[in-house]
C-alpha positions as CSV (number, residue, x, y, z in Angstrom):
1,X,106.4,-27.0,-45.6
2,X,108.7,-26.7,-43.0
3,X,109.3,-23.6,-40.7
4,X,111.6,-20.9,-42.1
5,X,114.6,-21.6,-39.7
6,X,114.9,-24.9,-40.4
7,X,114.8,-24.3,-44.1
8,X,117.3,-21.6,-44.2
9,X,120.6,-22.8,-42.8
10,X,122.2,-22.6,-46.3
11,X,120.3,-19.7,-47.5
12,X,121.4,-17.6,-44.2
13,X,124.8,-17.7,-45.3
14,X,124.3,-15.9,-48.7
15,X,124.2,-12.3,-48.7
16,X,126.2,-12.0,-52.0
17,X,126.8,-14.2,-55.3
18,X,130.1,-14.7,-53.8
19,X,128.8,-16.6,-50.8
20,X,127.1,-18.9,-53.3
21,X,129.9,-19.5,-55.0
22,X,131.1,-20.8,-51.5
23,X,129.1,-23.6,-51.8
24,X,129.7,-27.1,-53.4
25,X,128.1,-28.3,-56.3
26,X,126.1,-30.9,-54.5
27,X,125.0,-28.4,-51.8
28,X,123.2,-26.3,-54.6
29,X,119.8,-28.5,-55.0
30,X,119.5,-27.7,-51.1
31,X,119.9,-24.2,-51.7
32,X,117.6,-23.9,-54.7
33,X,114.9,-25.6,-52.6
34,X,115.2,-23.4,-49.4
35,X,115.1,-20.2,-52.1
36,X,111.9,-21.5,-53.4
37,X,110.4,-21.8,-50.1
38,X,111.3,-18.6,-48.7
39,X,110.0,-17.2,-51.8
40,X,106.6,-18.5,-51.5
41,X,106.0,-17.5,-48.1
42,X,107.4,-14.0,-49.0
43,X,105.7,-13.4,-51.7
44,X,102.5,-14.5,-50.1
45,X,102.8,-12.1,-47.4
46,X,103.5,-9.3,-50.1
47,X,102.0,-10.1,-53.3
48,X,103.5,-10.1,-56.4
49,X,104.6,-12.5,-59.3
50,X,105.1,-15.7,-58.0
51,X,104.5,-18.3,-61.0
52,X,107.2,-16.9,-63.3
53,X,110.2,-16.5,-60.2
54,X,109.2,-20.2,-59.1
55,X,110.2,-21.2,-62.5
56,X,113.6,-19.7,-62.5
57,X,115.0,-20.9,-59.1
58,X,117.7,-23.1,-60.3
59,X,118.6,-20.9,-63.4
60,X,119.2,-18.0,-61.6
61,X,121.4,-20.2,-59.1
62,X,123.5,-21.7,-61.6
63,X,124.1,-18.2,-63.6
64,X,125.2,-16.2,-60.4
65,X,127.3,-19.4,-59.5
66,X,129.2,-19.4,-62.5
67,X,129.1,-16.2,-63.9
68,X,131.3,-13.1,-62.0
69,X,128.4,-11.0,-61.3
70,X,128.2,-8.2,-61.3
71,X,131.3,-7.5,-63.3
72,X,129.6,-10.1,-65.6
73,X,126.2,-9.0,-66.7
74,X,123.0,-10.8,-66.2
75,X,120.3,-8.9,-68.3
76,X,116.6,-10.0,-67.3
77,X,114.0,-9.8,-69.7
78,X,111.0,-8.8,-68.4
79,X,112.0,-8.7,-65.2
80,X,109.0,-10.4,-63.2
81,X,111.2,-13.6,-62.9
82,X,114.0,-11.8,-61.1
83,X,113.0,-12.1,-57.3
84,X,115.4,-14.9,-56.6
85,X,118.6,-12.6,-58.5
86,X,117.1,-9.9,-55.8
87,X,117.4,-12.3,-52.8
88,X,121.0,-13.8,-53.9
89,X,122.6,-10.2,-54.3
90,X,121.7,-8.6,-50.9
91,X,118.6,-7.9,-51.1
92,X,116.7,-11.0,-48.9
93,X,115.6,-8.4,-46.1
94,X,114.1,-6.2,-48.8
95,X,111.6,-8.9,-49.9
96,X,109.3,-7.6,-47.2
97,X,108.8,-4.2,-48.8
98,X,108.4,-5.7,-51.9
99,X,106.3,-3.2,-54.6
100,X,105.1,-1.1,-51.5
101,X,105.5,2.6,-51.4
102,X,109.2,3.4,-50.5
103,X,110.1,-0.3,-50.7
104,X,111.9,-2.7,-53.2
105,X,110.7,-2.7,-57.0
106,X,109.3,-5.7,-58.4
107,X,111.7,-5.0,-61.6
108,X,115.1,-4.9,-61.8
109,X,116.4,-1.3,-61.2
110,X,119.9,0.1,-61.7
111,X,119.5,2.3,-59.2
112,X,118.5,-0.4,-56.7
113,X,121.8,-2.3,-57.2
114,X,124.8,-3.0,-59.0
115,X,123.7,-6.4,-60.1
116,X,120.5,-5.1,-62.2
117,X,122.5,-4.3,-64.8
118,X,119.5,-2.9,-67.0
119,X,116.4,-1.6,-65.8
120,X,113.4,-3.9,-67.4
121,X,109.5,-4.3,-67.3
122,X,108.4,-4.1,-70.9
123,X,109.2,-7.3,-73.0
124,X,111.7,-8.3,-75.8
125,X,114.4,-5.8,-74.7
126,X,117.1,-8.2,-73.2
127,X,119.1,-9.3,-76.2
128,X,119.5,-5.9,-77.8
129,X,120.5,-4.1,-74.0
130,X,122.8,-7.4,-73.7
131,X,124.4,-6.5,-77.1
132,X,125.1,-3.2,-76.6
133,X,127.1,-4.1,-73.6
134,X,129.1,-6.6,-75.2
135,X,130.2,-4.4,-78.0
136,X,131.0,-1.6,-75.4
137,X,133.2,-4.4,-73.5
138,X,134.9,-5.4,-76.8
139,X,135.4,-1.7,-77.6
140,X,137.0,-1.4,-74.1
141,X,138.9,-4.4,-74.2
142,X,137.2,-5.9,-70.9
143,X,137.3,-9.9,-70.3
144,X,133.4,-9.9,-69.4
145,X,130.7,-12.2,-70.4
146,X,127.4,-11.1,-71.4
147,X,123.8,-13.2,-70.6
148,X,120.5,-12.1,-71.9
149,X,117.7,-14.3,-70.3
150,X,114.7,-14.3,-72.5
151,X,111.5,-16.3,-72.0
152,X,109.5,-18.0,-75.1
153,X,106.8,-15.3,-74.7
154,X,109.1,-12.4,-75.1
155,X,110.6,-14.5,-77.8
156,X,107.9,-13.6,-80.0
157,X,108.4,-10.1,-80.3
158,X,110.1,-8.5,-83.3
159,X,113.0,-6.8,-81.6
160,X,113.8,-10.0,-79.7
161,X,114.7,-11.3,-83.9
162,X,116.1,-8.0,-84.7
163,X,118.8,-8.1,-81.5
164,X,119.3,-11.8,-82.6
165,X,120.1,-10.8,-86.4
166,X,122.1,-7.7,-85.1
167,X,124.4,-10.1,-82.7
168,X,125.0,-12.5,-85.4
169,X,127.1,-9.7,-87.2
170,X,129.0,-8.9,-84.0
171,X,131.8,-11.5,-83.1
172,X,131.4,-10.7,-79.2
173,X,130.9,-13.0,-75.9
174,X,127.4,-13.0,-75.6
175,X,125.0,-15.8,-74.1
176,X,121.2,-15.7,-74.9
177,X,119.2,-17.9,-72.8
178,X,115.6,-19.1,-73.8
179,X,113.9,-19.8,-70.6
180,X,111.0,-21.6,-72.3
181,X,108.6,-22.2,-69.7
182,X,105.6,-23.2,-72.2
183,X,107.0,-26.2,-73.6
184,X,106.6,-29.9,-72.3
185,X,109.7,-31.8,-71.4
186,X,109.5,-34.2,-74.1
187,X,111.6,-37.7,-74.1
188,X,114.7,-35.5,-75.6
189,X,115.1,-33.4,-72.5
190,X,116.4,-35.7,-70.4
191,X,119.9,-37.4,-69.2
192,X,120.6,-38.1,-72.5
193,X,120.0,-34.7,-73.7
194,X,121.8,-33.1,-71.2
195,X,124.7,-35.2,-71.7
196,X,124.5,-34.1,-75.6
197,X,124.1,-30.3,-74.4
198,X,127.2,-30.9,-72.0
199,X,129.2,-32.2,-75.1
200,X,128.0,-29.3,-77.6
201,X,129.0,-26.9,-75.2
202,X,132.8,-28.1,-74.4
203,X,135.7,-26.8,-75.9
204,X,136.6,-29.9,-77.9
205,X,133.4,-30.2,-79.7
206,X,133.7,-26.4,-80.4
207,X,137.3,-26.8,-81.6
208,X,136.9,-29.8,-83.7
209,X,133.8,-28.3,-85.4
210,X,136.2,-25.2,-86.3
211,X,138.9,-27.7,-87.7
212,X,136.5,-29.8,-89.5
213,X,135.3,-26.6,-91.5
214,X,138.5,-25.9,-92.3
215,X,139.1,-29.3,-94.1
216,X,135.9,-29.4,-95.7
217,X,136.4,-26.2,-97.3
218,X,138.8,-27.7,-99.5
219,X,135.8,-30.4,-100.7
220,X,132.8,-28.0,-101.5
221,X,130.4,-30.9,-102.3
222,X,131.4,-32.7,-99.1
223,X,131.1,-29.3,-97.0
224,X,127.6,-29.4,-98.4
225,X,126.9,-32.5,-97.6
226,X,128.1,-32.1,-94.1
227,X,126.2,-28.8,-93.4
228,X,122.6,-30.7,-94.3
229,X,123.5,-33.6,-92.3
230,X,124.0,-31.4,-89.2
231,X,121.0,-29.5,-89.9
232,X,118.8,-33.0,-90.4
233,X,120.3,-34.2,-87.3
234,X,119.5,-31.2,-85.3
235,X,116.4,-31.1,-86.6
236,X,115.6,-34.4,-85.2
237,X,117.0,-33.9,-81.9
238,X,117.3,-29.9,-81.0
239,X,115.3,-26.9,-82.7
240,X,118.5,-24.9,-83.1
241,X,118.8,-24.3,-86.8
242,X,117.2,-21.2,-86.7
243,X,119.2,-19.5,-84.0
244,X,122.5,-20.9,-85.8
245,X,121.2,-18.9,-88.8
246,X,121.4,-15.9,-87.0
247,X,125.1,-16.9,-86.4
248,X,124.7,-18.6,-82.8
249,X,126.0,-21.7,-81.4
250,X,122.5,-23.8,-80.4
251,X,122.6,-25.5,-77.2
252,X,119.8,-27.6,-75.9
253,X,117.1,-27.8,-74.9
254,X,118.2,-29.0,-71.6
255,X,116.4,-29.1,-68.1
256,X,116.0,-26.3,-66.1
257,X,115.4,-27.5,-62.9
258,X,118.7,-29.6,-63.1
259,X,120.9,-27.0,-61.3
260,X,124.0,-29.3,-61.4
261,X,123.2,-30.0,-65.2
262,X,123.0,-26.3,-65.8
263,X,126.0,-25.2,-63.7
264,X,128.3,-27.8,-65.7
265,X,127.1,-26.4,-69.2
266,X,127.3,-22.8,-68.5
267,X,130.9,-23.4,-67.3
268,X,131.6,-24.8,-70.5
269,X,129.9,-22.1,-72.3
270,X,131.6,-19.4,-70.3
271,X,135.1,-20.6,-71.8
272,X,133.5,-20.2,-75.4
273,X,134.2,-17.2,-77.8
274,X,131.2,-15.5,-79.7
275,X,127.4,-15.8,-79.6
276,X,126.1,-18.5,-77.8
277,X,122.5,-19.6,-77.3
278,X,121.1,-21.9,-74.6
279,X,117.9,-23.5,-74.8
280,X,116.1,-24.1,-70.9
281,X,112.7,-25.3,-70.5
282,X,111.6,-24.8,-67.2
283,X,108.1,-25.2,-65.5
284,X,106.2,-21.8,-64.1
285,X,105.4,-22.5,-60.7
286,X,107.9,-24.9,-60.1
287,X,107.9,-26.9,-56.5
288,X,104.3,-24.9,-55.2
289,X,101.6,-27.2,-56.7
290,X,98.8,-24.6,-56.7
291,X,101.0,-22.2,-59.3
292,X,102.2,-25.4,-61.0
293,X,98.3,-26.4,-61.4
294,X,97.4,-22.9,-62.3
295,X,100.1,-20.5,-63.2
296,X,98.5,-18.0,-64.7
297,X,96.4,-17.4,-61.7
298,X,99.5,-17.3,-59.9
299,X,101.5,-15.0,-62.1
300,X,100.5,-12.0,-60.2
301,X,99.0,-12.7,-56.6
302,X,97.9,-10.6,-53.7
303,X,98.4,-11.4,-50.1
304,X,97.4,-14.9,-49.5
305,X,98.1,-17.8,-47.0
306,X,100.7,-20.2,-48.6
307,X,99.4,-23.4,-46.7
308,X,96.2,-22.9,-48.2
309,X,96.6,-21.4,-51.5
310,X,94.7,-18.3,-53.2
311,X,90.9,-18.6,-52.3
312,X,88.2,-18.5,-54.5
313,X,87.6,-15.2,-55.9
314,X,84.4,-13.6,-53.7
315,X,81.7,-12.4,-55.5
316,X,81.6,-8.6,-56.1
317,X,78.9,-6.8,-57.1
318,X,80.9,-4.0,-58.8
319,X,82.7,-4.7,-62.0
320,X,86.3,-3.9,-62.9
321,X,87.0,-1.7,-65.9
322,X,88.4,-4.4,-67.7
323,X,85.4,-7.1,-66.9
324,X,83.1,-4.3,-67.9
325,X,84.9,-4.4,-71.5
326,X,84.7,-8.1,-71.4
327,X,81.3,-8.3,-71.2
328,X,80.8,-5.5,-73.5
329,X,82.6,-7.0,-76.6
330,X,81.0,-10.2,-76.0
331,X,77.8,-8.5,-76.4
332,X,78.9,-6.0,-79.2
333,X,80.1,-9.4,-80.9
334,X,76.9,-10.9,-80.6
335,X,74.9,-7.7,-82.6
336,X,77.6,-7.3,-85.0
337,X,79.6,-10.4,-86.8
338,X,82.4,-7.7,-88.2
339,X,83.5,-7.5,-84.9
340,X,87.0,-9.2,-84.0
341,X,89.3,-8.5,-81.1
342,X,93.1,-8.5,-81.1
343,X,95.4,-8.6,-78.3
344,X,99.3,-8.4,-77.6
345,X,99.0,-11.6,-75.3
346,X,96.9,-9.9,-72.5
347,X,93.9,-12.2,-72.7
348,X,93.5,-12.4,-68.9
349,X,94.4,-9.1,-68.1
350,X,92.6,-7.4,-70.7
351,X,89.3,-9.3,-70.0
352,X,89.0,-11.3,-73.3
353,X,89.0,-14.7,-71.8
354,X,85.4,-15.0,-72.1
355,X,85.7,-13.6,-75.8
356,X,88.2,-16.3,-76.6
357,X,86.1,-19.1,-75.5
358,X,82.6,-17.7,-77.2
359,X,84.2,-16.5,-80.5
360,X,88.0,-18.3,-81.0
361,X,87.6,-17.3,-84.8
362,X,87.6,-14.0,-84.0
363,X,90.0,-13.7,-81.4
364,X,93.5,-12.9,-82.1
365,X,96.5,-13.2,-79.8
366,X,99.2,-11.9,-81.8
367,X,102.1,-12.9,-79.2
368,X,104.0,-9.8,-77.4
369,X,103.9,-7.8,-80.5
370,X,102.2,-4.5,-80.0
371,X,103.5,-3.1,-83.4
372,X,102.2,-6.2,-85.3
373,X,99.1,-5.9,-83.4
374,X,98.0,-2.3,-84.4
375,X,99.0,-3.2,-88.1
376,X,97.4,-6.3,-88.2
377,X,94.1,-4.9,-87.0
378,X,94.6,-2.0,-89.8
379,X,95.1,-4.7,-92.4
380,X,91.5,-6.3,-91.0
381,X,90.1,-3.2,-90.8
382,X,90.8,-2.7,-94.7
383,X,88.8,-5.6,-95.7
384,X,85.6,-4.4,-93.9
385,X,86.0,-5.7,-90.2
386,X,85.9,-3.6,-87.4
387,X,88.7,-4.8,-85.0
388,X,88.7,-3.9,-81.3
389,X,92.8,-3.6,-79.9
390,X,92.6,-4.5,-76.3
391,X,95.8,-2.8,-74.9
392,X,97.3,-1.7,-71.9
393,X,98.2,2.1,-71.7
394,X,102.2,1.6,-71.1
395,X,102.2,-1.3,-73.9
396,X,100.6,1.1,-76.5
397,X,103.5,3.1,-76.7
398,X,105.1,0.5,-78.1
399,X,103.1,0.5,-81.4
400,X,103.0,4.5,-81.5
401,X,104.5,4.3,-85.4
402,X,102.3,2.1,-86.2
403,X,99.2,3.7,-85.1
404,X,100.1,7.3,-86.7
405,X,101.4,5.5,-89.8
406,X,98.9,2.6,-90.6
407,X,95.8,3.5,-88.7
408,X,95.3,7.2,-88.4
409,X,96.9,8.7,-91.8
410,X,94.2,5.9,-93.4
411,X,91.5,6.8,-91.4
412,X,90.9,3.0,-90.7
413,X,88.1,2.1,-88.1
414,X,90.1,0.6,-85.2
415,X,89.1,0.9,-81.6
416,X,91.7,0.8,-79.1
417,X,90.5,-0.2,-75.7
418,X,93.0,1.2,-73.7
419,X,93.4,-0.6,-70.2
420,X,95.1,0.5,-66.9
421,X,95.3,4.3,-68.1
422,X,96.7,6.4,-65.1
423,X,98.7,5.2,-61.9
424,X,98.4,1.8,-61.7
425,X,100.2,1.0,-58.5
426,X,102.5,-1.5,-57.6
427,X,104.4,-2.2,-61.2
428,X,105.5,1.3,-60.9
429,X,107.0,3.8,-63.7
430,X,107.2,1.3,-66.3
431,X,103.6,0.3,-65.9
432,X,101.6,3.6,-65.2
433,X,99.6,5.2,-67.8
434,X,100.8,8.2,-67.2
435,X,101.4,8.9,-71.1
436,X,98.8,8.2,-73.5
437,X,96.4,11.3,-73.5
438,X,99.5,13.6,-74.2
439,X,101.2,11.4,-77.1
440,X,97.7,10.4,-78.6
441,X,96.1,13.8,-78.5
442,X,98.5,15.4,-81.4
443,X,97.6,12.4,-83.5
444,X,95.2,13.8,-86.6
445,X,91.9,11.6,-87.3
446,X,92.0,10.1,-84.0
447,X,89.3,10.2,-81.5
448,X,89.8,10.1,-77.7
449,X,87.3,9.4,-75.0
450,X,88.1,9.0,-71.1
451,X,85.0,7.4,-69.0
452,X,84.1,8.7,-65.4
453,X,82.1,5.3,-64.6
454,X,81.3,1.9,-66.0
455,X,78.3,3.0,-67.5
456,X,80.2,5.7,-69.6
457,X,82.7,3.0,-70.4
458,X,80.1,1.0,-72.2
459,X,78.5,3.8,-74.3
460,X,82.0,4.8,-75.1
461,X,83.3,1.8,-76.3
462,X,79.8,1.5,-78.4
463,X,80.5,5.0,-79.7
464,X,84.2,4.0,-80.7
465,X,82.6,0.8,-82.4
466,X,80.3,3.0,-84.6
467,X,82.7,5.7,-85.3
468,X,83.8,5.5,-89.0
469,X,87.7,6.1,-88.0
470,X,89.9,5.1,-85.6
471,X,89.1,5.7,-81.5
472,X,90.5,5.2,-78.2
473,X,88.9,4.5,-75.2
474,X,91.4,4.6,-72.2
475,X,90.2,3.6,-68.6
476,X,91.7,3.0,-65.2
477,X,93.1,-0.3,-63.5
478,X,90.5,-1.8,-60.8
479,X,86.9,-1.1,-60.0
480,X,84.8,1.6,-61.1
481,X,82.4,3.4,-58.5
482,X,79.7,1.0,-59.3
483,X,77.3,2.5,-61.7
484,X,74.7,0.2,-63.1
485,X,76.0,-1.5,-66.5
486,X,72.6,-3.5,-67.3
487,X,71.0,-0.5,-69.2
488,X,71.3,-0.3,-73.0
489,X,74.2,0.9,-74.5
490,X,73.6,4.5,-76.4
491,X,75.5,6.4,-79.1
492,X,77.3,9.5,-77.6
493,X,77.8,12.7,-79.6
494,X,81.0,13.0,-80.5
495,X,83.0,16.2,-78.7
496,X,80.3,17.0,-76.4
497,X,80.8,16.8,-72.3
498,X,78.1,17.2,-69.8
499,X,77.8,19.3,-66.7
500,X,77.6,16.9,-63.6
501,X,77.0,19.8,-60.8
502,X,76.1,23.5,-60.9
503,X,77.9,25.7,-59.0
504,X,79.8,29.3,-58.8
505,X,83.0,30.9,-59.3
506,X,85.4,27.6,-59.9
507,X,84.6,25.1,-62.8
508,X,86.2,21.8,-62.4
509,X,86.6,20.2,-66.0
510,X,87.0,16.5,-65.3
511,X,88.6,14.0,-67.5
512,X,87.6,10.3,-67.1
513,X,87.9,8.8,-63.1
514,X,89.2,11.7,-61.6
515,X,85.5,13.0,-61.7
516,X,84.6,11.1,-58.4
517,X,87.3,13.2,-56.4
518,X,86.2,16.4,-58.0
519,X,82.6,15.5,-57.0
520,X,83.9,15.6,-53.6
521,X,85.5,18.8,-53.8
522,X,82.6,20.2,-55.5
523,X,80.7,19.7,-52.1
524,X,83.0,21.9,-50.2
525,X,83.7,24.2,-52.5
526,X,80.3,24.7,-54.2
527,X,81.9,24.3,-57.7
528,X,80.5,23.7,-61.0
529,X,81.7,20.1,-62.3
530,X,82.0,19.1,-65.9
531,X,82.5,15.7,-67.3
532,X,84.3,16.6,-70.3
533,X,84.0,12.9,-71.6
534,X,86.1,13.8,-74.9
535,X,89.7,14.6,-74.9
536,X,89.5,14.9,-78.3
537,X,87.7,16.5,-80.0
538,X,87.5,18.6,-76.7
539,X,84.3,20.2,-76.1
540,X,85.5,24.0,-77.2
541,X,81.3,24.9,-76.6
542,X,81.2,23.9,-73.1
543,X,85.1,25.2,-72.4
544,X,83.8,28.9,-73.5
545,X,80.6,28.7,-71.7
546,X,82.4,27.6,-68.6
547,X,84.9,30.5,-69.0
548,X,82.6,32.9,-69.6
549,X,80.6,32.5,-66.3
550,X,83.3,31.4,-63.7
551,X,86.2,33.1,-62.2
552,X,88.6,30.2,-62.5
553,X,88.5,27.0,-64.3
554,X,90.4,23.8,-62.9
555,X,91.4,20.4,-65.2
556,X,91.9,17.3,-63.6
557,X,93.3,14.1,-65.3
558,X,95.0,11.1,-64.2
559,X,98.0,11.6,-67.2
560,X,100.8,13.5,-67.3
561,X,99.8,17.5,-67.2
562,X,102.5,18.3,-70.0
563,X,100.6,18.1,-73.3
564,X,97.5,16.6,-71.6
565,X,93.9,17.3,-71.5
566,X,94.4,20.2,-69.6
567,X,96.6,21.6,-72.1
568,X,93.4,21.2,-74.9
569,X,91.2,23.2,-72.7
570,X,94.9,26.1,-72.4
571,X,94.8,25.9,-76.4
572,X,91.0,26.5,-76.5
573,X,91.0,29.5,-74.2
574,X,94.1,30.9,-76.1
575,X,92.4,30.4,-79.5
576,X,89.4,32.7,-78.5
577,X,91.5,35.0,-76.2
578,X,89.9,34.0,-73.1
579,X,91.5,35.5,-70.2
580,X,90.0,33.1,-67.4
581,X,92.7,31.8,-65.1
582,X,93.5,27.9,-65.4
583,X,94.8,25.5,-63.0
584,X,95.9,22.3,-64.5
585,X,95.9,19.2,-62.3
586,X,97.4,16.0,-63.3
587,X,100.4,13.4,-63.0
588,X,103.9,15.8,-62.3
589,X,106.9,15.9,-65.0
590,X,108.6,12.6,-63.2
591,X,108.5,9.1,-63.1
592,X,106.1,7.9,-59.8
593,X,107.4,5.1,-58.2
594,X,105.4,2.2,-57.0
595,X,102.7,1.9,-54.4
596,X,99.1,1.6,-53.6
597,X,97.2,3.6,-56.1
598,X,95.6,5.7,-53.2
599,X,98.8,6.6,-52.1
600,X,100.5,7.6,-55.0
601,X,97.5,9.8,-55.8
602,X,97.6,11.3,-52.7
603,X,101.2,12.0,-53.5
604,X,100.3,13.8,-56.5
605,X,97.8,15.9,-54.8
606,X,95.0,14.1,-57.1
607,X,92.9,13.0,-54.0
608,X,90.2,15.1,-52.8
609,X,92.1,16.9,-50.2
610,X,94.8,17.4,-52.6
611,X,92.7,18.8,-55.3
612,X,90.9,21.0,-52.7
613,X,94.6,22.1,-51.5
614,X,95.8,23.1,-54.8
615,X,92.6,24.9,-55.7
616,X,92.6,27.2,-52.5
617,X,96.3,28.0,-53.2
618,X,95.8,28.9,-56.8
619,X,92.8,31.2,-56.2
620,X,94.7,33.0,-53.4
621,X,97.5,33.5,-56.0
622,X,95.7,34.9,-58.6
623,X,92.8,37.1,-56.7
């Protein structure tokens, strides 16, 4: 790559979309190249989402060039493809602080810019949000265009189709752009097809289509013949019939890296009334060879040398919790041929790559469809199989009704392997697993476990698999303390914790990965430390014994305090009329921003020093 100075002659002139619109159409490919080069170098220095952003450079340029943003609304689905959007909307200098504590968010944030019209990070919300904006604009009489940009993965979710279905019933100026980065560009996505797209998006075609419909209405048989002929022709050159059934005028597919072609098509579409659907084909990692060759590896990256690419992974004798889960499920599948794995499009992140290869007939990636994943697993459980649903804490929130209605009421044997529980770092408030203990604890028939290390994670997953009913095992992102995972698995006694260290006066009741910091504090304060293991059913006997033998109880969890595991301890004390003072430590009652996990734990007072400080302050207050 060339040096930044040589690359940035056009890019340096752009501090807002109005500057971009001053460029000529012929200058846009150069501007796109400069954006792409800057993007690679910037993300290499900070880490972040790379391949998805490289794939949307030209599309982002074309959108801001054609539409009068921010008056016209752009709603990005998920949002991990919006770095170029941020650069073009006055945040180029902020890219050096991307996803860092106090810096720029990795997803659209309404508080960050007026150009970020809707806060996103979870998939498949864009069409619904954009439709709401379009309807609101129509009611207010505003001359505004609204665009939803959604990926082919996000289009697999039911919510996307709910939005499409409702949009077809509303005569509003809504443009949905399908960014298809998984489909190869075949022969029909070339110069001829781009030409057809511009013709089909033009006003003359639209007017002629309406006029021909009125003429043919007088001859029903001819109208039906024409309709069928149109469907057959479109079926041969474009997969648009489905979206037209929803009431959209379908255009495409077109080359998403031909910025001039995109501009011309969007200019035509902007003039049309009613719901429009543009199918754009892009390539993840476009323009940076390592990311093109391995878009999954470059989806989310840490800091790296862009001139060399991401180096091969170094051997780490410690395992991440996701790796521990991945090894366990393969080991368990060898012993139990009724075990099946279900994931909502999180194969790599959840540690299921090995399982998908070794047991392909027992592996089910259902797409970005968390609700379906839960109920699908329930259906398999009805037939005697033992589904393990690998899902992130933040995404489990989307399948909450299904968990209650379709799993727990029926007492079905489904294991939830809940990854990314607690603080996850740079992805911020939309991805922190801050609420799962609170929203799971109130559901009857559900067993909830929180392992403190890698070995406990295996034993709890094993226990959950053997448990005749729904179970959840919640574990954090990243590496554990390094406990041996080669020992044979053992089934745990349901609802029983254990004492890890004996002390006097103060007892710390730790839930999950907080145990390591609890042990550090115990060295200074001579505390008793209990690894509670089970959030539900909670070990009432252990709680009562500790409350009788200690002057102060302290609960620690990486979950919100409200309704969390500490609340469960408080309920036990109240149930048996115990008056022992209780200090509940956990995540605060506000959304925690992005930053390193270590920094965030310190901010929340959940590092060793913070826990000790809170205990001393509380002890002073109660005495």
